[in-house]
N, CA, C and O atoms as a Tinker XYZ file with bonds, in Angstrom:
   324  protein
     1  N     96.698000    8.420000   81.531000    73     2
     2  CA    95.835000    8.307000   82.673000    64     1     3
     3  C     94.476000    7.813000   82.190000    63     2     4     5
     4  O     93.985000    8.239000   81.145000    81     3
     5  N     93.902000    6.949000   82.929000    73     3     6
     6  CA    92.580000    6.439000   82.590000    64     5     7
     7  C     91.541000    7.186000   83.408000    63     6     8     9
     8  O     91.771000    7.556000   84.559000    81     7
     9  N     90.393000    7.395000   82.781000    73     7    10
    10  CA    89.273000    8.022000   83.477000    64     9    11
    11  C     87.981000    7.543000   82.848000    63    10    12    13
    12  O     87.986000    7.002000   81.742000    81    11
    13  N     86.900000    7.735000   83.533000    73    11    14
    14  CA    85.584000    7.376000   83.013000    64    13    15
    15  C     84.795000    8.646000   82.809000    63    14    16    17
    16  O     84.715000    9.495000   83.697000    81    15
    17  N     84.218000    8.766000   81.641000    73    15    18
    18  CA    83.420000    9.941000   81.303000    64    17    19
    19  C     82.098000    9.464000   80.728000    63    18    20    21
    20  O     82.065000    8.567000   79.885000    81    19
    21  N     81.023000   10.059000   81.180000    73    19    22
    22  CA    79.714000    9.724000   80.617000    64    21    23
    23  C     79.356000   10.747000   79.548000    63    22    24    25
    24  O     79.369000   11.953000   79.795000    81    23
    25  N     79.034000   10.248000   78.350000    73    23    26
    26  CA    78.592000   11.125000   77.272000    64    25    27
    27  C     77.304000   10.540000   76.696000    63    26    28    29
    28  O     77.048000    9.345000   76.839000    81    27
    29  N     76.501000   11.367000   76.055000    73    27    30
    30  CA    75.254000   10.861000   75.470000    64    29    31
    31  C     75.539000    9.789000   74.415000    63    30    32    33
    32  O     76.556000    9.828000   73.723000    81    31
    33  N     74.624000    8.842000   74.312000    73    31    34
    34  CA    74.796000    7.731000   73.371000    64    33    35
    35  C     74.993000    8.193000   71.937000    63    34    36    37
    36  O     75.854000    7.673000   71.228000    81    35
    37  N     74.197000    9.171000   71.505000    73    35    38
    38  CA    74.302000    9.621000   70.113000    64    37    39
    39  C     75.674000   10.245000   69.825000    63    38    40    41
    40  O     76.216000   10.077000   68.732000    81    39
    41  N     76.233000   10.963000   70.805000    73    39    42
    42  CA    77.560000   11.549000   70.631000    64    41    43
    43  C     78.623000   10.453000   70.581000    63    42    44    45
    44  O     79.560000   10.535000   69.787000    81    43
    45  N     78.483000    9.441000   71.414000    73    43    46
    46  CA    79.432000    8.329000   71.422000    64    45    47
    47  C     79.421000    7.593000   70.084000    63    46    48    49
    48  O     80.477000    7.274000   69.539000    81    47
    49  N     78.237000    7.327000   69.564000    73    47    50
    50  CA    78.118000    6.618000   68.287000    64    49    51
    51  C     78.738000    7.430000   67.159000    63    50    52    53
    52  O     79.462000    6.895000   66.321000    81    51
    53  N     78.442000    8.745000   67.146000    73    51    54
    54  CA    79.007000    9.606000   66.100000    64    53    55
    55  C     80.530000    9.662000   66.215000    63    54    56    57
    56  O     81.228000    9.655000   65.200000    81    55
    57  N     81.047000    9.718000   67.435000    73    55    58
    58  CA    82.498000    9.760000   67.633000    64    57    59
    59  C     83.146000    8.451000   67.188000    63    58    60    61
    60  O     84.198000    8.467000   66.548000    81    59
    61  N     82.532000    7.328000   67.520000    73    59    62
    62  CA    83.071000    6.026000   67.091000    64    61    63
    63  C     83.100000    5.933000   65.563000    63    62    64    65
    64  O     84.075000    5.450000   64.987000    81    63
    65  N     82.035000    6.395000   64.912000    73    63    66
    66  CA    82.001000    6.376000   63.440000    64    65    67
    67  C     83.100000    7.242000   62.859000    63    66    68    69
    68  O     83.779000    6.851000   61.910000    81    67
    69  N     83.273000    8.437000   63.442000    73    67    70
    70  CA    84.294000    9.346000   62.924000    64    69    71
    71  C     85.691000    8.759000   63.124000    63    70    72    73
    72  O     86.538000    8.849000   62.235000    81    71
    73  N     85.927000    8.170000   64.267000    73    71    74
    74  CA    87.226000    7.542000   64.525000    64    73    75
    75  C     87.476000    6.405000   63.529000    63    74    76    77
    76  O     88.598000    6.232000   63.054000    81    75
    77  N     86.439000    5.636000   63.215000    73    75    78
    78  CA    86.587000    4.544000   62.242000    64    77    79
    79  C     86.893000    5.103000   60.855000    63    78    80    81
    80  O     87.725000    4.553000   60.134000    81    79
    81  N     86.218000    6.206000   60.475000    73    79    82
    82  CA    86.494000    6.829000   59.178000    64    81    83
    83  C     87.949000    7.280000   59.086000    63    82    84    85
    84  O     88.581000    7.169000   58.035000    81    83
    85  N     88.471000    7.791000   60.204000    73    83    86
    86  CA    89.854000    8.283000   60.233000    64    85    87
    87  C     90.859000    7.161000   60.498000    63    86    88    89
    88  O     92.071000    7.375000   60.469000    81    87
    89  N     90.335000    5.964000   60.758000    73    87    90
    90  CA    91.165000    4.797000   61.063000    64    89    91
    91  C     92.114000    5.085000   62.219000    63    90    92    93
    92  O     93.322000    4.861000   62.139000    81    91
    93  N     91.524000    5.587000   63.292000    73    91    94
    94  CA    92.289000    5.857000   64.495000    64    93    95
    95  C     91.451000    5.467000   65.710000    63    94    96    97
    96  O     90.228000    5.365000   65.606000    81    95
    97  N     92.077000    5.253000   66.835000    73    95    98
    98  CA    91.306000    4.892000   68.027000    64    97    99
    99  C     90.453000    6.073000   68.508000    63    98   100   101
   100  O     90.787000    7.237000   68.290000    81    99
   101  N     89.376000    5.742000   69.148000    73    99   102
   102  CA    88.495000    6.775000   69.704000    64   101   103
   103  C     89.281000    7.668000   70.663000    63   102   104   105
   104  O     89.053000    8.876000   70.722000    81   103
   105  N     90.208000    7.069000   71.412000    73   103   106
   106  CA    91.044000    7.812000   72.349000    64   105   107
   107  C     91.770000    8.967000   71.645000    63   106   108   109
   108  O     91.842000   10.068000   72.191000    81   107
   109  N     92.306000    8.732000   70.448000    73   107   110
   110  CA    93.034000    9.773000   69.711000    64   109   111
   111  C     92.099000   10.894000   69.283000    63   110   112   113
   112  O     92.466000   12.067000   69.348000    81   111
   113  N     90.896000   10.543000   68.846000    73   111   114
   114  CA    89.911000   11.551000   68.442000    64   113   115
   115  C     89.524000   12.431000   69.633000    63   114   116   117
   116  O     89.452000   13.654000   69.512000    81   115
   117  N     89.279000   11.807000   70.767000    73   115   118
   118  CA    88.896000   12.554000   71.965000    64   117   119
   119  C     90.048000   13.441000   72.432000    63   118   120   121
   120  O     89.834000   14.595000   72.801000    81   119
   121  N     91.265000   12.905000   72.416000    73   119   122
   122  CA    92.425000   13.690000   72.843000    64   121   123
   123  C     92.608000   14.919000   71.955000    63   122   124   125
   124  O     92.843000   16.020000   72.455000    81   123
   125  N     92.501000   14.733000   70.638000    73   123   126
   126  CA    92.661000   15.850000   69.715000    64   125   127
   127  C     91.584000   16.909000   69.949000    63   126   128   129
   128  O     91.862000   18.108000   69.914000    81   127
   129  N     90.355000   16.454000   70.186000    73   127   130
   130  CA    89.264000   17.390000   70.437000    64   129   131
   131  C     89.465000   18.188000   71.711000    63   130   132   133
   132  O     89.219000   19.394000   71.737000    81   131
   133  N     89.914000   17.520000   72.772000    73   131   134
   134  CA    90.174000   18.228000   74.030000    64   133   135
   135  C     91.310000   19.229000   73.876000    63   134   136   137
   136  O     91.230000   20.351000   74.378000    81   135
   137  N     92.362000   18.822000   73.185000    73   135   138
   138  CA    93.483000   19.751000   72.982000    64   137   139
   139  C     93.053000   20.972000   72.173000    63   138   140   141
   140  O     93.456000   22.094000   72.480000    81   139
   141  N     92.246000   20.760000   71.155000    73   139   142
   142  CA    91.768000   21.884000   70.339000    64   141   143
   143  C     90.901000   22.826000   71.172000    63   142   144   145
   144  O     91.048000   24.044000   71.074000    81   143
   145  N     90.011000   22.284000   71.980000    73   143   146
   146  CA    89.145000   23.102000   72.820000    64   145   147
   147  C     89.955000   23.911000   73.826000    63   146   148   149
   148  O     89.704000   25.101000   74.019000    81   147
   149  N     90.927000   23.265000   74.468000    73   147   150
   150  CA    91.749000   23.967000   75.445000    64   149   151
   151  C     92.616000   25.039000   74.791000    63   150   152   153
   152  O     92.843000   26.093000   75.386000    81   151
   153  N     93.100000   24.790000   73.591000    73   151   154
   154  CA    93.898000   25.789000   72.874000    64   153   155
   155  C     93.043000   26.996000   72.515000    63   154   156   157
   156  O     93.495000   28.135000   72.635000    81   155
   157  N     91.810000   26.756000   72.076000    73   155   158
   158  CA    90.914000   27.872000   71.751000    64   157   159
   159  C     90.600000   28.688000   72.981000    63   158   160   161
   160  O     90.567000   29.917000   72.913000    81   159
   161  N     90.368000   28.034000   74.108000    73   159   162
   162  CA    90.064000   28.755000   75.345000    64   161   163
   163  C     91.250000   29.618000   75.756000    63   162   164   165
   164  O     91.068000   30.755000   76.191000    81   163
   165  N     92.463000   29.087000   75.622000    73   163   166
   166  CA    93.661000   29.853000   75.968000    64   165   167
   167  C     93.823000   31.038000   75.025000    63   166   168   169
   168  O     94.205000   32.126000   75.458000    81   167
   169  N     93.540000   30.839000   73.750000    73   167   170
   170  CA    93.659000   31.925000   72.776000    64   169   171
   171  C     92.645000   33.028000   73.077000    63   170   172   173
   172  O     92.956000   34.211000   72.934000    81   171
   173  N     91.437000   32.651000   73.491000    73   171   174
   174  CA    90.429000   33.661000   73.834000    64   173   175
   175  C     90.867000   34.480000   75.043000    63   174   176   177
   176  O     90.613000   35.682000   75.106000    81   175
   177  N     91.523000   33.833000   76.002000    73   175   178
   178  CA    91.999000   34.553000   77.188000    64   177   179
   179  C     93.120000   35.518000   76.832000    63   178   180   181
   180  O     93.236000   36.585000   77.434000    81   179
   181  N     93.957000   35.145000   75.846000    73   179   182
   182  CA    95.077000   35.996000   75.447000    64   181   183
   183  C     94.652000   37.120000   74.516000    63   182   184   185
   184  O     95.363000   38.118000   74.389000    81   183
   185  N     93.517000   36.975000   73.872000    73   183   186
   186  CA    93.094000   37.962000   72.881000    64   185   187
   187  C     92.821000   39.308000   73.552000    63   186   188   189
   188  O     92.304000   39.375000   74.667000    81   187
   189  N     93.183000   40.372000   72.840000    73   187   190
   190  CA    92.914000   41.712000   73.352000    64   189   191
   191  C     91.421000   41.978000   73.296000    63   190   192   193
   192  O     90.755000   41.571000   72.344000    81   191
   193  N     90.891000   42.648000   74.294000    73   191   194
   194  CA    89.477000   43.004000   74.217000    64   193   195
   195  C     89.263000   43.979000   73.059000    63   194   196   197
   196  O     90.179000   44.721000   72.705000    81   195
   197  N     88.088000   43.987000   72.475000    73   195   198
   198  CA    87.854000   44.889000   71.352000    64   197   199
   199  C     88.005000   46.344000   71.792000    63   198   200   201
   200  O     87.636000   46.721000   72.905000    81   199
   201  N     88.550000   47.133000   70.901000    73   199   202
   202  CA    88.742000   48.552000   71.192000    64   201   203
   203  C     87.388000   49.259000   71.228000    63   202   204   205
   204  O     86.460000   48.907000   70.500000    81   203
   205  N     87.307000   50.244000   72.079000    73   203   206
   206  CA    86.076000   51.041000   72.152000    64   205   207
   207  C     86.050000   51.973000   70.946000    63   206   208   209
   208  O     87.017000   52.686000   70.675000    81   207
   209  N     84.959000   51.957000   70.245000    73   207   210
   210  CA    84.817000   52.844000   69.093000    64   209   211
   211  C     83.971000   54.030000   69.549000    63   210   212   213
   212  O     82.760000   53.915000   69.732000    81   211
   213  N     84.628000   55.154000   69.727000    73   211   214
   214  CA    83.944000   56.342000   70.198000    64   213   215
   215  C     83.176000   56.983000   69.058000    63   214   216   217
   216  O     83.692000   57.118000   67.949000    81   215
   217  N     81.955000   57.372000   69.333000    73   215   218
   218  CA    81.131000   58.070000   68.348000    64   217   219
   219  C     80.932000   59.486000   68.864000    63   218   220   221
   220  O     80.400000   59.699000   69.954000    81   219
   221  N     81.359000   60.431000   68.077000    73   219   222
   222  CA    81.234000   61.820000   68.496000    64   221   223
   223  C     80.390000   62.578000   67.487000    63   222   224   225
   224  O     80.316000   62.217000   66.312000    81   223
   225  N     79.771000   63.611000   67.959000    73   223   226
   226  CA    78.967000   64.471000   67.098000    64   225   227
   227  C     79.312000   65.918000   67.418000    63   226   228   229
   228  O     79.753000   66.247000   68.520000    81   227
   229  N     79.101000   66.759000   66.437000    73   227   230
   230  CA    79.318000   68.185000   66.672000    64   229   231
   231  C     78.263000   68.670000   67.656000    63   230   232   233
   232  O     77.124000   68.205000   67.632000    81   231
   233  N     78.625000   69.561000   68.480000    73   231   234
   234  CA    77.651000   70.068000   69.452000    64   233   235
   235  C     78.261000   71.188000   70.250000    63   234   236   237
   236  O     79.126000   71.921000   69.772000    81   235
   237  N     77.815000   71.304000   71.425000    73   235   238
   238  CA    78.297000   72.355000   72.310000    64   237   239
   239  C     77.115000   72.924000   73.075000    63   238   240   241
   240  O     75.992000   72.430000   72.978000    81   239
   241  N     77.387000   73.958000   73.826000    73   239   242
   242  CA    76.328000   74.591000   74.607000    64   241   243
   243  C     75.578000   75.597000   73.754000    63   242   244   245
   244  O     76.170000   76.274000   72.915000    81   243
   245  N     74.281000   75.693000   73.969000    73   243   246
   246  CA    73.528000   76.721000   73.263000    64   245   247
   247  C     73.984000   78.110000   73.725000    63   246   248   249
   248  O     74.469000   78.264000   74.846000    81   247
   249  N     73.831000   79.096000   72.878000    73   247   250
   250  CA    74.212000   80.455000   73.273000    64   249   251
   251  C     73.417000   80.898000   74.515000    63   250   252   253
   252  O     72.212000   80.665000   74.610000    81   251
   253  N     74.099000   81.523000   75.435000    73   251   254
   254  CA    73.438000   82.054000   76.611000    64   253   255
   255  C     73.423000   81.134000   77.807000    63   254   256   257
   256  O     72.944000   81.536000   78.867000    81   255
   257  N     73.922000   79.924000   77.692000    73   255   258
   258  CA    73.938000   78.997000   78.817000    64   257   259
   259  C     75.261000   79.158000   79.556000    63   258   260   261
   260  O     76.330000   79.093000   78.950000    81   259
   261  N     75.184000   79.367000   80.862000    73   259   262
   262  CA    76.373000   79.494000   81.694000    64   261   263
   263  C     76.359000   78.337000   82.691000    63   262   264   265
   264  O     75.655000   78.391000   83.699000    81   263
   265  N     77.143000   77.282000   82.406000    73   263   266
   266  CA    77.114000   76.106000   83.264000    64   265   267
   267  C     77.915000   76.304000   84.542000    63   266   268   269
   268  O     77.839000   75.474000   85.448000    81   267
   269  N     78.681000   77.386000   84.634000    73   267   270
   270  CA    79.445000   77.631000   85.856000    64   269   271
   271  C     78.556000   78.202000   86.959000    63   270   272   273
   272  O     78.921000   78.154000   88.134000    81   271
   273  N     77.406000   78.733000   86.596000    73   271   274
   274  CA    76.455000   79.269000   87.571000    64   273   275
   275  C     75.182000   78.444000   87.514000    63   274   276   277
   276  O     74.420000   78.521000   86.550000    81   275
   277  N     74.962000   77.661000   88.546000    73   275   278
   278  CA    73.806000   76.769000   88.574000    64   277   279
   279  C     72.485000   77.536000   88.476000    63   278   280   281
   280  O     71.595000   77.138000   87.724000    81   279
   281  N     72.354000   78.599000   89.206000    73   279   282
   282  CA    71.107000   79.373000   89.195000    64   281   283
   283  C     70.848000   79.956000   87.806000    63   282   284   285
   284  O     69.713000   79.957000   87.329000    81   283
   285  N     71.907000   80.451000   87.160000    73   283   286
   286  CA    71.752000   81.027000   85.818000    64   285   287
   287  C     71.362000   79.934000   84.816000    63   286   288   289
   288  O     70.562000   80.178000   83.912000    81   287
   289  N     71.922000   78.737000   84.976000    73   287   290
   290  CA    71.584000   77.642000   84.070000    64   289   291
   291  C     70.118000   77.242000   84.239000    63   290   292   293
   292  O     69.415000   77.029000   83.251000    81   291
   293  N     69.657000   77.141000   85.482000    73   291   294
   294  CA    68.259000   76.803000   85.723000    64   293   295
   295  C     67.324000   77.891000   85.194000    63   294   296   297
   296  O     66.252000   77.600000   84.664000    81   295
   297  N     67.733000   79.106000   85.340000    73   295   298
   298  CA    66.921000   80.225000   84.819000    64   297   299
   299  C     66.822000   80.131000   83.301000    63   298   300   301
   300  O     65.751000   80.337000   82.730000    81   299
   301  N     67.935000   79.822000   82.652000    73   299   302
   302  CA    67.923000   79.677000   81.191000    64   301   303
   303  C     66.994000   78.542000   80.781000    63   302   304   305
   304  O     66.235000   78.668000   79.820000    81   303
   305  N     67.057000   77.425000   81.520000    73   303   306
   306  CA    66.183000   76.280000   81.209000    64   305   307
   307  C     64.700000   76.628000   81.381000    63   306   308   309
   308  O     63.863000   76.230000   80.571000    81   307
   309  N     64.390000   77.368000   82.433000    73   307   310
   310  CA    62.982000   77.761000   82.641000    64   309   311
   311  C     62.473000   78.635000   81.509000    63   310   312   313
   312  O     61.305000   78.535000   81.135000    81   311
   313  N     63.311000   79.475000   80.964000    73   311   314
   314  CA    62.880000   80.362000   79.863000    64   313   315
   315  C     62.744000   79.650000   78.542000    63   314   316   317
   316  O     62.124000   80.174000   77.617000    81   315
   317  N     63.318000   78.452000   78.434000    73   315   318
   318  CA    63.253000   77.693000   77.185000    64   317   319
   319  C     61.953000   76.918000   77.035000    63   318   320   321
   320  O     61.659000   76.417000   75.950000    81   319
   321  N     61.182000   76.813000   78.089000    73   319   322
   322  CA    59.941000   76.041000   78.023000    64   321   323
   323  C     58.873000   76.769000   77.312000    63   322   324
   324  O     57.764000   76.254000   77.170000    81   323
């Protein structure tokens, strides 16, 4: 399929030089680049999201705190000031 694409002049010149170095048509260089980009995008979509790394520390409730009774918890907090 034929199409027209506008690219910056400096990119076009660099691509033409690279195609000449590889002794292949510019069309082949562009096709390979598009295929590589699309393959990477597909691989990123298939990749598992990074696992959550949980960080835990020793702790717990201070002695004398009763979280089941809201009034008692507030009273304990007031006495800690």
